[in-house]
mmCIF file of the C-alpha atoms, coordinates in Angstrom:
data_MODEL
# 
_entry.id   MODEL 
# 
loop_
_atom_site.group_PDB 
_atom_site.id 
_atom_site.type_symbol 
_atom_site.label_atom_id 
_atom_site.label_alt_id 
_atom_site.label_comp_id 
_atom_site.label_asym_id 
_atom_site.label_entity_id 
_atom_site.label_seq_id 
_atom_site.pdbx_PDB_ins_code 
_atom_site.Cartn_x 
_atom_site.Cartn_y 
_atom_site.Cartn_z 
_atom_site.occupancy 
_atom_site.B_iso_or_equiv 
_atom_site.pdbx_formal_charge 
_atom_site.auth_seq_id 
_atom_site.auth_comp_id 
_atom_site.auth_asym_id 
_atom_site.auth_atom_id 
_atom_site.pdbx_PDB_model_num 
ATOM 1  C CA . MET A 1 1  ? 0.000   0.000  0.000   1.00 0.00 ? 1  MET A CA 1 
ATOM 2  C CA . THR A 1 2  ? 1.157   3.506  -0.672  1.00 0.00 ? 2  THR A CA 1 
ATOM 3  C CA . SER A 1 3  ? 1.427   6.016  2.128   1.00 0.00 ? 3  SER A CA 1 
ATOM 4  C CA . ASN A 1 4  ? -1.655  7.808  0.756   1.00 0.00 ? 4  ASN A CA 1 
ATOM 5  C CA . ASP A 1 5  ? -3.622  4.563  0.900   1.00 0.00 ? 5  ASP A CA 1 
ATOM 6  C CA . ASP A 1 6  ? -2.365  3.936  4.439   1.00 0.00 ? 6  ASP A CA 1 
ATOM 7  C CA . PHE A 1 7  ? -3.455  7.425  5.464   1.00 0.00 ? 7  PHE A CA 1 
ATOM 8  C CA . ARG A 1 8  ? -6.901  6.984  3.921   1.00 0.00 ? 8  ARG A CA 1 
ATOM 9  C CA . PHE A 1 9  ? -7.353  3.576  5.584   1.00 0.00 ? 9  PHE A CA 1 
ATOM 10 C CA . GLU A 1 10 ? -6.348  4.864  9.027   1.00 0.00 ? 10 GLU A CA 1 
ATOM 11 C CA . ALA A 1 11 ? -8.457  8.012  8.611   1.00 0.00 ? 11 ALA A CA 1 
ATOM 12 C CA . HIS A 1 12 ? -11.460 5.902  7.621   1.00 0.00 ? 12 HIS A CA 1 
ATOM 13 C CA . LYS A 1 13 ? -11.124 3.707  10.733  1.00 0.00 ? 13 LYS A CA 1 
ATOM 14 C CA . ARG A 1 14 ? -10.950 6.722  13.016  1.00 0.00 ? 14 ARG A CA 1 
ATOM 15 C CA . LEU A 1 15 ? -13.838 8.498  11.301  1.00 0.00 ? 15 LEU A CA 1 
ATOM 16 C CA . LEU A 1 16 ? -16.021 5.402  11.586  1.00 0.00 ? 16 LEU A CA 1 
ATOM 17 C CA . GLU A 1 17 ? -15.434 5.329  15.345  1.00 0.00 ? 17 GLU A CA 1 
ATOM 18 C CA . LEU A 1 18 ? -16.060 9.065  15.659  1.00 0.00 ? 18 LEU A CA 1 
ATOM 19 C CA . ASP A 1 19 ? -19.291 8.748  13.669  1.00 0.00 ? 19 ASP A CA 1 
ATOM 20 C CA . ALA A 1 20 ? -20.443 5.801  15.802  1.00 0.00 ? 20 ALA A CA 1 
ATOM 21 C CA . ALA A 1 21 ? -19.709 7.733  18.999  1.00 0.00 ? 21 ALA A CA 1 
ATOM 22 C CA . ILE A 1 22 ? -21.687 10.735 17.763  1.00 0.00 ? 22 ILE A CA 1 
ATOM 23 C CA . SER A 1 23 ? -24.570 8.470  16.732  1.00 0.00 ? 23 SER A CA 1 
ATOM 24 C CA . ASP A 1 24 ? -24.661 6.963  20.230  1.00 0.00 ? 24 ASP A CA 1 
ATOM 25 C CA . LEU A 1 25 ? -24.890 10.435 21.763  1.00 0.00 ? 25 LEU A CA 1 
ATOM 26 C CA . MET A 1 26 ? -27.620 11.472 19.334  1.00 0.00 ? 26 MET A CA 1 
ATOM 27 C CA . MET A 1 27 ? -29.664 8.341  20.102  1.00 0.00 ? 27 MET A CA 1 
ATOM 28 C CA . LEU A 1 28 ? -29.418 9.026  23.816  1.00 0.00 ? 28 LEU A CA 1 
ATOM 29 C CA . VAL A 1 29 ? -30.585 12.615 23.306  1.00 0.00 ? 29 VAL A CA 1 
ATOM 30 C CA . VAL A 1 30 ? -33.596 11.457 21.286  1.00 0.00 ? 30 VAL A CA 1 
ATOM 31 C CA . ALA A 1 31 ? -34.408 8.873  23.973  1.00 0.00 ? 31 ALA A CA 1 
ATOM 32 C CA . GLY A 1 32 ? -34.182 11.557 26.663  1.00 0.00 ? 32 GLY A CA 1 
ATOM 33 C CA . LYS A 1 33 ? -31.349 9.748  28.456  1.00 0.00 ? 33 LYS A CA 1 
ATOM 34 C CA . ILE A 1 34 ? -29.139 12.764 29.073  1.00 0.00 ? 34 ILE A CA 1 
ATOM 35 C CA . GLY A 1 35 ? -27.278 11.836 32.233  1.00 0.00 ? 35 GLY A CA 1 
ATOM 36 C CA . GLY A 1 36 ? -26.476 8.629  34.018  1.00 0.00 ? 36 GLY A CA 1 
ATOM 37 C CA . VAL A 1 37 ? -24.081 5.811  33.263  1.00 0.00 ? 37 VAL A CA 1 
ATOM 38 C CA . GLU A 1 38 ? -25.018 5.408  29.587  1.00 0.00 ? 38 GLU A CA 1 
ATOM 39 C CA . TRP A 1 39 ? -24.514 9.133  28.981  1.00 0.00 ? 39 TRP A CA 1 
ATOM 40 C CA . SER A 1 40 ? -21.137 9.110  30.732  1.00 0.00 ? 40 SER A CA 1 
ATOM 41 C CA . TYR A 1 41 ? -20.001 6.105  28.724  1.00 0.00 ? 41 TYR A CA 1 
ATOM 42 C CA . ALA A 1 42 ? -21.150 7.677  25.435  1.00 0.00 ? 42 ALA A CA 1 
ATOM 43 C CA . ASN A 1 43 ? -19.350 10.922 26.260  1.00 0.00 ? 43 ASN A CA 1 
ATOM 44 C CA . ALA A 1 44 ? -16.165 9.049  27.162  1.00 0.00 ? 44 ALA A CA 1 
ATOM 45 C CA . ARG A 1 45 ? -16.377 7.155  23.869  1.00 0.00 ? 45 ARG A CA 1 
ATOM 46 C CA . TYR A 1 46 ? -16.816 10.406 21.951  1.00 0.00 ? 46 TYR A CA 1 
ATOM 47 C CA . ASP A 1 47 ? -13.917 12.065 23.786  1.00 0.00 ? 47 ASP A CA 1 
ATOM 48 C CA . ALA A 1 48 ? -11.643 9.099  23.025  1.00 0.00 ? 48 ALA A CA 1 
ATOM 49 C CA . ALA A 1 49 ? -12.665 8.997  19.349  1.00 0.00 ? 49 ALA A CA 1 
ATOM 50 C CA . HIS A 1 50 ? -12.236 12.738 18.925  1.00 0.00 ? 50 HIS A CA 1 
ATOM 51 C CA . SER A 1 51 ? -8.854  12.661 20.652  1.00 0.00 ? 51 SER A CA 1 
ATOM 52 C CA . ALA A 1 52 ? -7.683  9.780  18.443  1.00 0.00 ? 52 ALA A CA 1 
ATOM 53 C CA . TRP A 1 53 ? -8.805  11.687 15.334  1.00 0.00 ? 53 TRP A CA 1 
ATOM 54 C CA . THR A 1 54 ? -7.081  14.930 16.294  1.00 0.00 ? 54 THR A CA 1 
ATOM 55 C CA . HIS A 1 55 ? -3.859  13.147 17.310  1.00 0.00 ? 55 HIS A CA 1 
ATOM 56 C CA . PHE A 1 56 ? -3.914  11.268 14.008  1.00 0.00 ? 56 PHE A CA 1 
ATOM 57 C CA . LEU A 1 57 ? -4.215  14.511 12.050  1.00 0.00 ? 57 LEU A CA 1 
ATOM 58 C CA . LYS A 1 58 ? -1.804  16.607 14.094  1.00 0.00 ? 58 LYS A CA 1 
ATOM 59 C CA . PRO A 1 59 ? 1.449   15.278 12.574  1.00 0.00 ? 59 PRO A CA 1 
ATOM 60 C CA . LYS A 1 60 ? -0.033  15.688 9.104   1.00 0.00 ? 60 LYS A CA 1 
ATOM 61 C CA . VAL A 1 61 ? -0.960  19.316 9.774   1.00 0.00 ? 61 VAL A CA 1 
ATOM 62 C CA . ASP A 1 62 ? 2.364   20.153 11.433  1.00 0.00 ? 62 ASP A CA 1 
ATOM 63 C CA . ASP A 1 63 ? 4.345   18.712 8.511   1.00 0.00 ? 63 ASP A CA 1 
ATOM 64 C CA . GLN A 1 64 ? 2.700   21.047 6.035   1.00 0.00 ? 64 GLN A CA 1 
ATOM 65 C CA . ALA A 1 65 ? 3.527   24.696 5.614   1.00 0.00 ? 65 ALA A CA 1 
ATOM 66 C CA . SER A 1 66 ? 0.793   27.067 6.693   1.00 0.00 ? 66 SER A CA 1 
ATOM 67 C CA . PRO A 1 67 ? -1.390  28.169 3.794   1.00 0.00 ? 67 PRO A CA 1 
ATOM 68 C CA . PRO A 1 68 ? -1.314  31.820 2.812   1.00 0.00 ? 68 PRO A CA 1 
ATOM 69 C CA . LEU A 1 69 ? -4.047  33.840 4.492   1.00 0.00 ? 69 LEU A CA 1 
ATOM 70 C CA . GLY A 1 70 ? -5.818  34.410 1.163   1.00 0.00 ? 70 GLY A CA 1 
ATOM 71 C CA . CYS A 1 71 ? -6.474  30.671 0.938   1.00 0.00 ? 71 CYS A CA 1 
ATOM 72 C CA . LEU A 1 72 ? -8.502  30.781 4.142   1.00 0.00 ? 72 LEU A CA 1 
ATOM 73 C CA . SER A 1 73 ? -11.022 33.344 2.987   1.00 0.00 ? 73 SER A CA 1 
ATOM 74 C CA . PRO A 1 74 ? -13.898 32.494 0.655   1.00 0.00 ? 74 PRO A CA 1 
ATOM 75 C CA . ARG A 1 75 ? -13.417 33.252 -2.991  1.00 0.00 ? 75 ARG A CA 1 
ATOM 76 C CA . HIS A 1 76 ? -15.577 35.906 -4.516  1.00 0.00 ? 76 HIS A CA 1 
ATOM 77 C CA . VAL A 1 77 ? -16.693 35.175 -8.047  1.00 0.00 ? 77 VAL A CA 1 
ATOM 78 C CA . ASP A 1 78 ? -18.023 37.920 -10.259 1.00 0.00 ? 78 ASP A CA 1 
ATOM 79 C CA . GLN A 1 79 ? -21.205 36.883 -11.976 1.00 0.00 ? 79 GLN A CA 1 
# 
């Protein structure tokens, strides 16, 4: 596998876990179970998934040069 394929595979695994953690939280909100053991567990799962995702991305972001400020603003297209 190429390094790009490795990155995509690892990113996909982490995003699946993050999505599942968010879905668990959303289901608990809909069920009105905000609080208690289930809520604490779901929040801990989300925190762990989010932390894993951000730590996975951090080296990738740090390795790249910062984009010029003009790249961060929306483009205006004349019509």
